[in-house]
N, CA, C and O atoms as a GROMACS GRO file, in nm:
protein
  604
    1MET      N    1   4.221  -6.387  -0.929
    1MET     CA    2   4.213  -6.257  -0.866
    1MET      C    3   4.107  -6.266  -0.756
    1MET      O    4   3.993  -6.305  -0.780
    2PHE      N    5   4.147  -6.229  -0.635
    2PHE     CA    6   4.057  -6.232  -0.520
    2PHE      C    7   4.007  -6.092  -0.492
    2PHE      O    8   4.086  -5.998  -0.478
    3ARG      N    9   3.875  -6.078  -0.484
    3ARG     CA   10   3.818  -5.947  -0.454
    3ARG      C   11   3.687  -5.966  -0.379
    3ARG      O   12   3.621  -6.070  -0.391
    4GLY      N   13   3.651  -5.866  -0.303
    4GLY     CA   14   3.525  -5.871  -0.232
    4GLY      C   15   3.542  -5.894  -0.083
    4GLY      O   16   3.650  -5.929  -0.035
    5VAL      N   17   3.431  -5.874  -0.011
    5VAL     CA   18   3.425  -5.889   0.134
    5VAL      C   19   3.334  -6.007   0.166
    5VAL      O   20   3.222  -6.015   0.117
    6SER      N   21   3.384  -6.098   0.250
    6SER     CA   22   3.305  -6.214   0.293
    6SER      C   23   3.302  -6.218   0.445
    6SER      O   24   3.407  -6.218   0.509
    7GLU      N   25   3.183  -6.220   0.500
    7GLU     CA   26   3.168  -6.235   0.645
    7GLU      C   27   3.164  -6.383   0.677
    7GLU      O   28   3.080  -6.456   0.623
    8LEU      N   29   3.253  -6.428   0.765
    8LEU     CA   30   3.268  -6.569   0.798
    8LEU      C   31   3.268  -6.588   0.948
    8LEU      O   32   3.267  -6.492   1.025
    9SER      N   33   3.268  -6.715   0.989
    9SER     CA   34   3.281  -6.750   1.130
    9SER      C   35   3.396  -6.846   1.148
    9SER      O   36   3.416  -6.937   1.068
   10LEU      N   37   3.471  -6.826   1.255
   10LEU     CA   38   3.571  -6.924   1.296
   10LEU      C   39   3.499  -7.036   1.368
   10LEU      O   40   3.413  -7.010   1.453
   11ASP      N   41   3.532  -7.161   1.336
   11ASP     CA   42   3.471  -7.270   1.412
   11ASP      C   43   3.549  -7.293   1.541
   11ASP      O   44   3.646  -7.221   1.568
   12ASP      N   45   3.509  -7.390   1.620
   12ASP     CA   46   3.572  -7.414   1.750
   12ASP      C   47   3.719  -7.454   1.739
   12ASP      O   48   3.794  -7.438   1.835
   13LYS      N   49   3.760  -7.505   1.623
   13LYS     CA   50   3.900  -7.545   1.603
   13LYS      C   51   3.983  -7.436   1.537
   13LYS      O   52   4.102  -7.456   1.510
   14GLY      N   53   3.922  -7.320   1.511
   14GLY     CA   54   3.995  -7.210   1.451
   14GLY      C   55   4.003  -7.216   1.299
   14GLY      O   56   4.097  -7.164   1.240
   15ARG      N   57   3.904  -7.278   1.236
   15ARG     CA   58   3.903  -7.290   1.090
   15ARG      C   59   3.799  -7.193   1.033
   15ARG      O   60   3.698  -7.163   1.095
   16ILE      N   61   3.829  -7.146   0.912
   16ILE     CA   62   3.731  -7.069   0.836
   16ILE      C   63   3.695  -7.149   0.711
   16ILE      O   64   3.778  -7.222   0.657
   17ALA      N   65   3.572  -7.134   0.668
   17ALA     CA   66   3.529  -7.196   0.542
   17ALA      C   67   3.557  -7.096   0.430
   17ALA      O   68   3.498  -6.988   0.426
   18ILE      N   69   3.647  -7.134   0.341
   18ILE     CA   70   3.680  -7.047   0.228
   18ILE      C   71   3.555  -7.037   0.140
   18ILE      O   72   3.497  -7.140   0.104
   19PRO      N   73   3.512  -6.916   0.104
   19PRO     CA   74   3.395  -6.903   0.018
   19PRO      C   75   3.410  -6.983  -0.112
   19PRO      O   76   3.518  -6.990  -0.170
   20ALA      N   77   3.300  -7.043  -0.154
   20ALA     CA   78   3.302  -7.132  -0.272
   20ALA      C   79   3.360  -7.064  -0.395
   20ALA      O   80   3.427  -7.129  -0.475
   21ARG      N   81   3.336  -6.935  -0.411
   21ARG     CA   82   3.384  -6.865  -0.531
   21ARG      C   83   3.537  -6.861  -0.541
   21ARG      O   84   3.591  -6.837  -0.649
   22TYR      N   85   3.607  -6.884  -0.429
   22TYR     CA   86   3.753  -6.884  -0.430
   22TYR      C   87   3.814  -7.024  -0.431
   22TYR      O   88   3.930  -7.040  -0.468
   23ARG      N   89   3.739  -7.123  -0.392
   23ARG     CA   90   3.795  -7.258  -0.374
   23ARG      C   91   3.856  -7.315  -0.501
   23ARG      O   92   3.968  -7.366  -0.499
   24ASP      N   93   3.783  -7.309  -0.613
   24ASP     CA   94   3.835  -7.364  -0.737
   24ASP      C   95   3.963  -7.294  -0.779
   24ASP      O   96   4.060  -7.358  -0.820
   25LEU      N   97   3.964  -7.163  -0.769
   25LEU     CA   98   4.083  -7.087  -0.806
   25LEU      C   99   4.201  -7.125  -0.718
   25LEU      O  100   4.313  -7.140  -0.768
   26LEU      N  101   4.179  -7.141  -0.588
   26LEU     CA  102   4.287  -7.182  -0.499
   26LEU      C  103   4.335  -7.324  -0.529
   26LEU      O  104   4.454  -7.352  -0.518
   27GLN      N  105   4.244  -7.411  -0.567
   27GLN     CA  106   4.285  -7.547  -0.604
   27GLN      C  107   4.368  -7.546  -0.731
   27GLN      O  108   4.471  -7.614  -0.739
   28ILE      N  109   4.326  -7.469  -0.830
   28ILE     CA  110   4.399  -7.461  -0.957
   28ILE      C  111   4.534  -7.393  -0.937
   28ILE      O  112   4.637  -7.441  -0.985
   29GLU      N  113   4.534  -7.283  -0.866
   29GLU     CA  114   4.654  -7.202  -0.849
   29GLU      C  115   4.756  -7.264  -0.755
   29GLU      O  116   4.877  -7.252  -0.777
   30SER      N  117   4.709  -7.333  -0.650
   30SER     CA  118   4.805  -7.378  -0.548
   30SER      C  119   4.772  -7.513  -0.487
   30SER      O  120   4.824  -7.548  -0.381
   31GLN      N  121   4.685  -7.591  -0.553
   31GLN     CA  122   4.643  -7.719  -0.499
   31GLN      C  123   4.592  -7.706  -0.355
   31GLN      O  124   4.605  -7.798  -0.274
   32GLY      N  125   4.534  -7.591  -0.324
   32GLY     CA  126   4.476  -7.568  -0.192
   32GLY      C  127   4.577  -7.535  -0.084
   32GLY      O  128   4.541  -7.526   0.033
   33GLN      N  129   4.703  -7.517  -0.120
   33GLN     CA  130   4.805  -7.482  -0.020
   33GLN      C  131   4.813  -7.331  -0.006
   33GLN      O  132   4.821  -7.258  -0.105
   34CYS      N  133   4.811  -7.285   0.119
   34CYS     CA  134   4.816  -7.142   0.147
   34CYS      C  135   4.921  -7.114   0.254
   34CYS      O  136   4.961  -7.203   0.329
   35VAL      N  137   4.964  -6.990   0.260
   35VAL     CA  138   5.052  -6.943   0.366
   35VAL      C  139   4.982  -6.826   0.433
   35VAL      O  140   4.937  -6.733   0.367
   36THR      N  141   4.973  -6.832   0.565
   36THR     CA  142   4.914  -6.724   0.643
   36THR      C  143   5.024  -6.661   0.726
   36THR      O  144   5.106  -6.731   0.787
   37THR      N  145   5.027  -6.528   0.729
   37THR     CA  146   5.124  -6.455   0.810
   37THR      C  147   5.057  -6.329   0.862
   37THR      O  148   4.941  -6.302   0.831
   38ILE      N  149   5.130  -6.253   0.941
   38ILE     CA  150   5.073  -6.131   0.998
   38ILE      C  151   5.092  -6.014   0.904
   38ILE      O  152   5.181  -6.015   0.819
   39ASP      N  153   5.009  -5.914   0.918
   39ASP     CA  154   5.029  -5.786   0.853
   39ASP      C  155   5.111  -5.702   0.951
   39ASP      O  156   5.079  -5.696   1.069
   40THR      N  157   5.215  -5.638   0.903
   40THR     CA  158   5.304  -5.564   0.993
   40THR      C  159   5.252  -5.424   1.027
   40THR      O  160   5.309  -5.357   1.113
   41GLU      N  161   5.146  -5.380   0.961
   41GLU     CA  162   5.094  -5.245   0.984
   41GLU      C  163   4.956  -5.243   1.048
   41GLU      O  164   4.919  -5.145   1.113
   42GLU      N  165   4.880  -5.348   1.030
   42GLU     CA  166   4.743  -5.355   1.081
   42GLU      C  167   4.725  -5.483   1.161
   42GLU      O  168   4.806  -5.575   1.151
   43CYS      N  169   4.620  -5.488   1.238
   43CYS     CA  170   4.592  -5.604   1.322
   43CYS      C  171   4.507  -5.705   1.243
   43CYS      O  172   4.390  -5.727   1.273
   44CYS      N  173   4.569  -5.763   1.141
   44CYS     CA  174   4.500  -5.861   1.057
   44CYS      C  175   4.603  -5.962   1.006
   44CYS      O  176   4.723  -5.947   1.030
   45LEU      N  177   4.553  -6.063   0.937
   45LEU     CA  178   4.639  -6.166   0.879
   45LEU      C  179   4.635  -6.156   0.728
   45LEU      O  180   4.538  -6.109   0.669
   46LEU      N  181   4.742  -6.202   0.666
   46LEU     CA  182   4.751  -6.210   0.520
   46LEU      C  183   4.753  -6.356   0.481
   46LEU      O  184   4.828  -6.435   0.538
   47ILE      N  185   4.671  -6.393   0.383
   47ILE     CA  186   4.663  -6.531   0.336
   47ILE      C  187   4.696  -6.532   0.187
   47ILE      O  188   4.629  -6.466   0.107
   48TYR      N  189   4.800  -6.607   0.151
   48TYR     CA  190   4.847  -6.615   0.014
   48TYR      C  191   4.837  -6.757  -0.039
   48TYR      O  192   4.861  -6.852   0.036
   49PRO      N  193   4.804  -6.775  -0.167
   49PRO     CA  194   4.829  -6.906  -0.230
   49PRO      C  195   4.981  -6.929  -0.223
   49PRO      O  196   5.058  -6.833  -0.232
   50ILE      N  197   5.023  -7.052  -0.208
   50ILE     CA  198   5.164  -7.083  -0.184
   50ILE      C  199   5.258  -7.023  -0.289
   50ILE      O  200   5.364  -6.971  -0.254
   51GLN      N  201   5.221  -7.028  -0.418
   51GLN     CA  202   5.310  -6.975  -0.522
   51GLN      C  203   5.328  -6.824  -0.509
   51GLN      O  204   5.439  -6.773  -0.526
   52ALA      N  205   5.221  -6.753  -0.480
   52ALA     CA  206   5.232  -6.608  -0.462
   52ALA      C  207   5.321  -6.576  -0.342
   52ALA      O  208   5.403  -6.484  -0.348
   53TRP      N  209   5.304  -6.652  -0.233
   53TRP     CA  210   5.386  -6.629  -0.115
   53TRP      C  211   5.534  -6.655  -0.144
   53TRP      O  212   5.620  -6.578  -0.101
   54GLU      N  213   5.564  -6.762  -0.216
   54GLU     CA  214   5.704  -6.796  -0.243
   54GLU      C  215   5.775  -6.684  -0.318
   54GLU      O  216   5.893  -6.661  -0.293
   55GLN      N  217   5.707  -6.615  -0.408
   55GLN     CA  218   5.766  -6.502  -0.479
   55GLN      C  219   5.796  -6.388  -0.382
   55GLN      O  220   5.903  -6.326  -0.388
   56ILE      N  221   5.704  -6.361  -0.294
   56ILE     CA  222   5.722  -6.254  -0.196
   56ILE      C  223   5.832  -6.290  -0.097
   56ILE      O  224   5.915  -6.206  -0.061
   57GLU      N  225   5.832  -6.416  -0.053
   57GLU     CA  226   5.932  -6.461   0.044
   57GLU      C  227   6.074  -6.444  -0.012
   57GLU      O  228   6.164  -6.404   0.061
   58LYS      N  229   6.093  -6.473  -0.139
   58LYS     CA  230   6.225  -6.454  -0.201
   58LYS      C  231   6.268  -6.308  -0.196
   58LYS      O  232   6.384  -6.277  -0.170
   59GLN      N  233   6.175  -6.220  -0.221
   59GLN     CA  234   6.206  -6.076  -0.216
   59GLN      C  235   6.240  -6.033  -0.074
   59GLN      O  236   6.333  -5.954  -0.053
   60ILE      N  237   6.166  -6.084   0.023
   60ILE     CA  238   6.192  -6.048   0.163
   60ILE      C  239   6.327  -6.103   0.208
   60ILE      O  240   6.403  -6.034   0.275
   61GLU      N  241   6.356  -6.227   0.169
   61GLU     CA  242   6.485  -6.288   0.207
   61GLU      C  243   6.602  -6.212   0.146
   61GLU      O  244   6.711  -6.210   0.204
   62ALA      N  245   6.582  -6.150   0.030
   62ALA     CA  246   6.690  -6.079  -0.038
   62ALA      C  247   6.720  -5.942   0.022
   62ALA      O  248   6.820  -5.880  -0.014
   63LEU      N  249   6.636  -5.896   0.114
   63LEU     CA  250   6.661  -5.768   0.178
   63LEU      C  251   6.789  -5.775   0.262
   63LEU      O  252   6.823  -5.882   0.314
   64PRO      N  253   6.859  -5.664   0.274
   64PRO     CA  254   6.984  -5.665   0.353
   64PRO      C  255   6.958  -5.689   0.501
   64PRO      O  256   6.880  -5.617   0.563
   65SER      N  257   7.022  -5.790   0.556
   65SER     CA  258   6.998  -5.828   0.695
   65SER      C  259   7.056  -5.728   0.796
   65SER      O  260   7.020  -5.732   0.914
   66PHE      N  261   7.144  -5.638   0.752
   66PHE     CA  262   7.199  -5.538   0.844
   66PHE      C  263   7.113  -5.412   0.849
   66PHE      O  264   7.140  -5.322   0.928
   67ASP      N  265   7.010  -5.405   0.766
   67ASP     CA  266   6.917  -5.294   0.769
   67ASP      C  267   6.810  -5.329   0.872
   67ASP      O  268   6.738  -5.428   0.857
   68LYS      N  269   6.798  -5.246   0.976
   68LYS     CA  270   6.708  -5.279   1.087
   68LYS      C  271   6.562  -5.291   1.043
   68LYS      O  272   6.491  -5.381   1.089
   69ALA      N  273   6.518  -5.203   0.956
   69ALA     CA  274   6.378  -5.209   0.910
   69ALA      C  275   6.355  -5.335   0.827
   69ALA      O  276   6.252  -5.401   0.841
   70ALA      N  277   6.451  -5.369   0.742
   70ALA     CA  278   6.439  -5.490   0.661
   70ALA      C  279   6.439  -5.614   0.750
   70ALA      O  280   6.362  -5.707   0.728
   71ARG      N  281   6.524  -5.616   0.849
   71ARG     CA  282   6.532  -5.730   0.941
   71ARG      C  283   6.401  -5.747   1.019
   71ARG      O  284   6.356  -5.859   1.043
   72ARG      N  285   6.342  -5.634   1.057
   72ARG     CA  286   6.212  -5.638   1.127
   72ARG      C  287   6.108  -5.705   1.039
   72ARG      O  288   6.034  -5.792   1.085
   73VAL      N  289   6.102  -5.665   0.912
   73VAL     CA  290   6.005  -5.723   0.819
   73VAL      C  291   6.033  -5.872   0.800
   73VAL      O  292   5.940  -5.952   0.799
   74GLN      N  293   6.158  -5.909   0.784
   74GLN     CA  294   6.194  -6.051   0.769
   74GLN      C  295   6.147  -6.132   0.890
   74GLN      O  296   6.084  -6.236   0.875
   75ARG      N  297   6.178  -6.083   1.007
   75ARG     CA  298   6.140  -6.156   1.129
   75ARG      C  299   5.989  -6.170   1.142
   75ARG      O  300   5.938  -6.278   1.175
   76LEU      N  301   5.918  -6.062   1.116
   76LEU     CA  302   5.773  -6.065   1.136
   76LEU      C  303   5.701  -6.145   1.028
   76LEU      O  304   5.620  -6.233   1.060
   77LEU      N  305   5.729  -6.117   0.903
   77LEU     CA  306   5.655  -6.184   0.795
   77LEU      C  307   5.696  -6.329   0.777
   77LEU      O  308   5.610  -6.417   0.775
   78ILE      N  309   5.825  -6.354   0.765
   78ILE     CA  310   5.869  -6.493   0.745
   78ILE      C  311   5.857  -6.571   0.875
   78ILE      O  312   5.820  -6.689   0.874
   79GLY      N  313   5.887  -6.507   0.985
   79GLY     CA  314   5.880  -6.575   1.114
   79GLY      C  315   5.740  -6.623   1.150
   79GLY      O  316   5.725  -6.726   1.216
   80HIS      N  317   5.639  -6.551   1.109
   80HIS     CA  318   5.501  -6.589   1.138
   80HIS      C  319   5.436  -6.671   1.026
   80HIS      O  320   5.326  -6.724   1.044
   81ALA      N  321   5.503  -6.683   0.913
   81ALA     CA  322   5.444  -6.752   0.798
   81ALA      C  323   5.419  -6.899   0.831
   81ALA      O  324   5.508  -6.970   0.875
   82THR      N  325   5.295  -6.942   0.809
   82THR     CA  326   5.254  -7.078   0.841
   82THR      C  327   5.180  -7.137   0.722
   82THR      O  328   5.083  -7.080   0.672
   83GLU      N  329   5.228  -7.252   0.676
   83GLU     CA  330   5.162  -7.321   0.564
   83GLU      C  331   5.043  -7.400   0.616
   83GLU      O  332   5.045  -7.455   0.726
   84SER      N  333   4.938  -7.404   0.534
   84SER     CA  334   4.823  -7.487   0.566
   84SER      C  335   4.755  -7.529   0.437
   84SER      O  336   4.773  -7.467   0.332
   85GLN      N  337   4.677  -7.633   0.447
   85GLN     CA  338   4.609  -7.692   0.333
   85GLN      C  339   4.458  -7.675   0.352
   85GLN      O  340   4.406  -7.700   0.460
   86ILE      N  341   4.390  -7.633   0.247
   86ILE     CA  342   4.244  -7.628   0.253
   86ILE      C  343   4.195  -7.772   0.255
   86ILE      O  344   4.232  -7.852   0.169
   87ASP      N  345   4.112  -7.805   0.354
   87ASP     CA  346   4.068  -7.944   0.370
   87ASP      C  347   3.957  -7.979   0.270
   87ASP      O  348   3.913  -7.894   0.192
   88SER      N  349   3.912  -8.102   0.274
   88SER     CA  350   3.812  -8.151   0.178
   88SER      C  351   3.677  -8.083   0.192
   88SER      O  352   3.592  -8.095   0.104
   89HIS      N  353   3.656  -8.012   0.302
   89HIS     CA  354   3.532  -7.938   0.324
   89HIS      C  355   3.548  -7.789   0.294
   89HIS      O  356   3.459  -7.709   0.321
   90GLY      N  357   3.663  -7.752   0.238
   90GLY     CA  358   3.688  -7.613   0.201
   90GLY      C  359   3.726  -7.523   0.317
   90GLY      O  360   3.711  -7.401   0.308
   91ARG      N  361   3.777  -7.582   0.426
   91ARG     CA  362   3.814  -7.504   0.545
   91ARG      C  363   3.966  -7.487   0.552
   91ARG      O  364   4.043  -7.573   0.508
   92LEU      N  365   4.005  -7.375   0.609
   92LEU     CA  366   4.145  -7.343   0.630
   92LEU      C  367   4.167  -7.317   0.778
   92LEU      O  368   4.097  -7.236   0.838
   93LEU      N  369   4.265  -7.387   0.836
   93LEU     CA  370   4.298  -7.369   0.977
   93LEU      C  371   4.381  -7.243   0.996
   93LEU      O  372   4.480  -7.221   0.926
   94VAL      N  373   4.340  -7.160   1.091
   94VAL     CA  374   4.417  -7.042   1.129
   94VAL      C  375   4.484  -7.076   1.261
   94VAL      O  376   4.415  -7.091   1.363
   95PRO      N  377   4.617  -7.090   1.262
   95PRO     CA  378   4.687  -7.133   1.385
   95PRO      C  379   4.665  -7.039   1.503
   95PRO      O  380   4.648  -6.918   1.485
   96PRO      N  381   4.664  -7.095   1.624
   96PRO     CA  382   4.638  -7.013   1.745
   96PRO      C  383   4.725  -6.888   1.759
   96PRO      O  384   4.671  -6.783   1.791
   97PRO      N  385   4.859  -6.894   1.736
   97PRO     CA  386   4.937  -6.771   1.752
   97PRO      C  387   4.894  -6.660   1.656
   97PRO      O  388   4.897  -6.542   1.691
   98LEU      N  389   4.852  -6.698   1.535
   98LEU     CA  390   4.808  -6.598   1.438
   98LEU      C  391   4.669  -6.546   1.475
   98LEU      O  392   4.641  -6.427   1.458
   99ARG      N  393   4.582  -6.634   1.523
   99ARG     CA  394   4.450  -6.589   1.570
   99ARG      C  395   4.467  -6.488   1.684
   99ARG      O  396   4.396  -6.388   1.690
  100SER      N  397   4.560  -6.517   1.773
  100SER     CA  398   4.585  -6.429   1.886
  100SER      C  399   4.637  -6.293   1.839
  100SER      O  400   4.589  -6.189   1.885
  101TYR      N  401   4.734  -6.293   1.748
  101TYR     CA  402   4.791  -6.168   1.697
  101TYR      C  403   4.681  -6.078   1.640
  101TYR      O  404   4.676  -5.958   1.669
  102ALA      N  405   4.593  -6.136   1.557
  102ALA     CA  406   4.489  -6.058   1.489
  102ALA      C  407   4.364  -6.041   1.575
  102ALA      O  408   4.266  -5.983   1.530
  103ARG      N  409   4.369  -6.091   1.700
  103ARG     CA  410   4.256  -6.080   1.792
  103ARG      C  411   4.126  -6.133   1.731
  103ARG      O  412   4.019  -6.075   1.749
  104LEU      N  413   4.138  -6.245   1.659
  104LEU     CA  414   4.022  -6.301   1.592
  104LEU      C  415   3.927  -6.364   1.693
  104LEU      O  416   3.967  -6.446   1.776
  105GLN      N  417   3.803  -6.325   1.684
  105GLN     CA  418   3.695  -6.384   1.763
  105GLN      C  419   3.613  -6.471   1.669
  105GLN      O  420   3.661  -6.510   1.562
  106LYS      N  421   3.494  -6.502   1.706
  106LYS     CA  422   3.407  -6.591   1.627
  106LYS      C  423   3.376  -6.532   1.488
  106LYS      O  424   3.385  -6.602   1.387
  107GLU      N  425   3.338  -6.404   1.484
  107GLU     CA  426   3.301  -6.340   1.358
  107GLU      C  427   3.423  -6.274   1.295
  107GLU      O  428   3.490  -6.191   1.357
  108VAL      N  429   3.452  -6.313   1.170
  108VAL     CA  430   3.568  -6.260   1.099
  108VAL      C  431   3.525  -6.212   0.960
  108VAL      O  432   3.414  -6.242   0.914
  109VAL      N  433   3.614  -6.138   0.896
  109VAL     CA  434   3.590  -6.086   0.762
  109VAL      C  435   3.710  -6.120   0.676
  109VAL      O  436   3.824  -6.093   0.712
  110LEU      N  437   3.682  -6.181   0.560
  110LEU     CA  438   3.786  -6.216   0.462
  110LEU      C  439   3.775  -6.114   0.349
  110LEU      O  440   3.670  -6.102   0.285
  111ILE      N  441   3.884  -6.043   0.324
  111ILE     CA  442   3.885  -5.936   0.225
  111ILE      C  443   3.977  -5.976   0.110
  111ILE      O  444   4.096  -5.996   0.130
  112GLY      N  445   3.921  -5.988  -0.011
  112GLY     CA  446   4.003  -6.016  -0.128
  112GLY      C  447   4.086  -5.895  -0.163
  112GLY      O  448   4.035  -5.783  -0.169
  113GLN      N  449   4.216  -5.917  -0.185
  113GLN     CA  450   4.308  -5.807  -0.215
  113GLN      C  451   4.391  -5.839  -0.339
  113GLN      O  452   4.513  -5.818  -0.340
  114GLY      N  453   4.327  -5.889  -0.442
  114GLY     CA  454   4.400  -5.922  -0.564
  114GLY      C  455   4.459  -6.060  -0.557
  114GLY      O  456   4.389  -6.159  -0.581
  115ARG      N  457   4.587  -6.070  -0.525
  115ARG     CA  458   4.652  -6.202  -0.520
  115ARG      C  459   4.663  -6.259  -0.380
  115ARG      O  460   4.727  -6.362  -0.358
  116LYS      N  461   4.601  -6.190  -0.283
  116LYS     CA  462   4.601  -6.240  -0.145
  116LYS      C  463   4.469  -6.202  -0.079
  116LYS      O  464   4.387  -6.131  -0.137
  117PHE      N  465   4.451  -6.253   0.043
  117PHE     CA  466   4.338  -6.215   0.127
  117PHE      C  467   4.390  -6.149   0.253
  117PHE      O  468   4.504  -6.173   0.295
  118GLU      N  469   4.306  -6.067   0.313
  118GLU     CA  470   4.328  -6.022   0.450
  118GLU      C  471   4.218  -6.085   0.533
  118GLU      O  472   4.103  -6.094   0.490
  119LEU      N  473   4.253  -6.129   0.654
  119LEU     CA  474   4.156  -6.186   0.746
  119LEU      C  475   4.155  -6.098   0.871
  119LEU      O  476   4.257  -6.080   0.937
  120TRP      N  477   4.036  -6.044   0.902
  120TRP     CA  478   4.018  -5.949   1.011
  120TRP      C  479   3.915  -6.001   1.109
  120TRP      O  480   3.822  -6.072   1.070
  121ASP      N  481   3.930  -5.966   1.235
  121ASP     CA  482   3.819  -5.978   1.328
  121ASP      C  483   3.713  -5.880   1.279
  121ASP      O  484   3.747  -5.768   1.239
  122ALA      N  485   3.587  -5.919   1.281
  122ALA     CA  486   3.480  -5.835   1.226
  122ALA      C  487   3.475  -5.698   1.291
  122ALA      O  488   3.459  -5.597   1.221
  123ASN      N  489   3.489  -5.691   1.423
  123ASN     CA  490   3.485  -5.560   1.491
  123ASN      C  491   3.604  -5.474   1.452
  123ASN      O  492   3.589  -5.355   1.426
  124GLU      N  493   3.724  -5.535   1.448
  124GLU     CA  494   3.844  -5.461   1.407
  124GLU      C  495   3.828  -5.406   1.265
  124GLU      O  496   3.865  -5.292   1.236
  125TRP      N  497   3.773  -5.490   1.177
  125TRP     CA  498   3.752  -5.448   1.038
  125TRP      C  499   3.658  -5.328   1.033
  125TRP      O  500   3.688  -5.229   0.965
  126ASN      N  501   3.547  -5.334   1.102
  126ASN     CA  502   3.450  -5.225   1.098
  126ASN      C  503   3.509  -5.094   1.149
  126ASN      O  504   3.488  -4.988   1.090
  127VAL      N  505   3.584  -5.101   1.258
  127VAL     CA  506   3.646  -4.980   1.315
  127VAL      C  507   3.749  -4.924   1.216
  127VAL      O  508   3.750  -4.804   1.190
  128SER      N  509   3.834  -5.010   1.161
  128SER     CA  510   3.937  -4.964   1.067
  128SER      C  511   3.875  -4.908   0.940
  128SER      O  512   3.915  -4.803   0.892
  129ARG      N  513   3.777  -4.980   0.885
  129ARG     CA  514   3.711  -4.934   0.763
  129ARG      C  515   3.649  -4.797   0.785
  129ARG      O  516   3.663  -4.708   0.700
  130ASP      N  517   3.580  -4.779   0.897
  130ASP     CA  518   3.517  -4.650   0.924
  130ASP      C  519   3.622  -4.540   0.940
  130ASP      O  520   3.600  -4.427   0.895
  131ARG      N  521   3.734  -4.572   1.002
  131ARG     CA  522   3.843  -4.475   1.017
  131ARG      C  523   3.897  -4.433   0.881
  131ARG      O  524   3.922  -4.315   0.857
  132TRP      N  525   3.914  -4.531   0.790
  132TRP     CA  526   3.965  -4.499   0.657
  132TRP      C  527   3.865  -4.417   0.578
  132TRP      O  528   3.903  -4.325   0.505
  133ILE      N  529   3.737  -4.448   0.591
  133ILE     CA  530   3.633  -4.372   0.520
  133ILE      C  531   3.632  -4.228   0.570
  133ILE      O  532   3.620  -4.135   0.490
  134GLN      N  533   3.644  -4.208   0.700
  134GLN     CA  534   3.646  -4.072   0.755
  134GLN      C  535   3.764  -3.991   0.702
  134GLN      O  536   3.754  -3.869   0.687
  135GLY      N  537   3.875  -4.058   0.673
  135GLY     CA  538   3.993  -3.988   0.621
  135GLY      C  539   3.999  -3.983   0.471
  135GLY      O  540   4.097  -3.934   0.415
  136ALA      N  541   3.895  -4.032   0.402
  136ALA     CA  542   3.897  -4.042   0.256
  136ALA      C  543   3.904  -3.906   0.187
  136ALA      O  544   3.950  -3.899   0.073
  137ASP      N  545   3.859  -3.798   0.253
  137ASP     CA  546   3.861  -3.667   0.188
  137ASP      C  547   3.996  -3.597   0.206
  137ASP      O  548   4.013  -3.484   0.158
  138ASP      N  549   4.090  -3.660   0.273
  138ASP     CA  550   4.221  -3.602   0.296
  138ASP      C  551   4.312  -3.633   0.177
  138ASP      O  552   4.385  -3.731   0.179
  139LYS      N  553   4.306  -3.550   0.074
  139LYS     CA  554   4.384  -3.571  -0.048
  139LYS      C  555   4.534  -3.566  -0.022
  139LYS      O  556   4.612  -3.624  -0.098
  140GLN      N  557   4.576  -3.497   0.083
  140GLN     CA  558   4.718  -3.488   0.116
  140GLN      C  559   4.777  -3.625   0.148
  140GLN      O  560   4.896  -3.648   0.125
  141ALA      N  561   4.695  -3.715   0.199
  141ALA     CA  562   4.745  -3.845   0.241
  141ALA      C  563   4.766  -3.941   0.123
  141ALA      O  564   4.835  -4.042   0.136
  142LEU      N  565   4.707  -3.910   0.006
  142LEU     CA  566   4.719  -3.999  -0.109
  142LEU      C  567   4.850  -3.977  -0.183
  142LEU      O  568   4.888  -3.862  -0.207
  143PRO      N  569   4.919  -4.085  -0.219
  143PRO     CA  570   5.038  -4.068  -0.300
  143PRO      C  571   5.000  -4.020  -0.440
  143PRO      O  572   4.890  -4.047  -0.488
  144ASN      N  573   5.091  -3.951  -0.505
  144ASN     CA  574   5.064  -3.898  -0.639
  144ASN      C  575   5.021  -4.006  -0.737
  144ASN      O  576   4.939  -3.981  -0.825
  145SER      N  577   5.076  -4.126  -0.724
  145SER     CA  578   5.042  -4.234  -0.816
  145SER      C  579   4.893  -4.269  -0.809
  145SER      O  580   4.835  -4.310  -0.909
  146LEU      N  581   4.830  -4.254  -0.692
  146LEU     CA  582   4.687  -4.280  -0.678
  146LEU      C  583   4.603  -4.167  -0.737
  146LEU      O  584   4.491  -4.190  -0.783
  147LEU      N  585   4.655  -4.047  -0.734
  147LEU     CA  586   4.579  -3.933  -0.785
  147LEU      C  587   4.561  -3.940  -0.936
  147LEU      O  588   4.476  -3.868  -0.991
  148THR      N  589   4.638  -4.024  -1.006
  148THR     CA  590   4.626  -4.035  -1.151
  148THR      C  591   4.521  -4.137  -1.194
  148THR      O  592   4.490  -4.147  -1.313
  149ILE      N  593   4.465  -4.214  -1.099
  149ILE     CA  594   4.366  -4.315  -1.132
  149ILE      C  595   4.228  -4.251  -1.135
  149ILE      O  596   4.191  -4.176  -1.045
  150SER      N  597   4.155  -4.282  -1.240
  150SER     CA  598   4.018  -4.232  -1.253
  150SER      C  599   3.922  -4.346  -1.225
  150SER      O  600   3.931  -4.450  -1.290
  151LEU      N  601   3.830  -4.328  -1.130
  151LEU     CA  602   3.733  -4.431  -1.097
  151LEU      C  603   3.601  -4.404  -1.162
  151LEU      O  604   3.506  -4.481  -1.145
   0.00000   0.00000   0.00000
């Protein structure tokens, strides 16, 4: 389970150092193989251990290809999906087209989201996070299923 916020830096080759607390889990779960793709709603990337991605990819592939919304998701998520291996120094390469999509600069933020990560440009993350916090008191925007959770 991946959780928490990690502030990282992209190196000159476009690699991030995966935080040590996640490395062992990624090695056990996926032998260090990950898939990175775009988020279709936000300007960030999604990073999955390969096994988690393969389950999602099967579901996406099973969507009806004549449904325009489903086809859009197939093209964007599967079309941008890129496999990569965590190297012996614990770094993961973020390919140039994906870095460009997410507008990643030197400072980035890795957000644990359970079975995946989100990778954000630090400035984009701060702006989005602040926007979400400002809207947090808008109970109308929450689905009923969230209203049943007690924190």
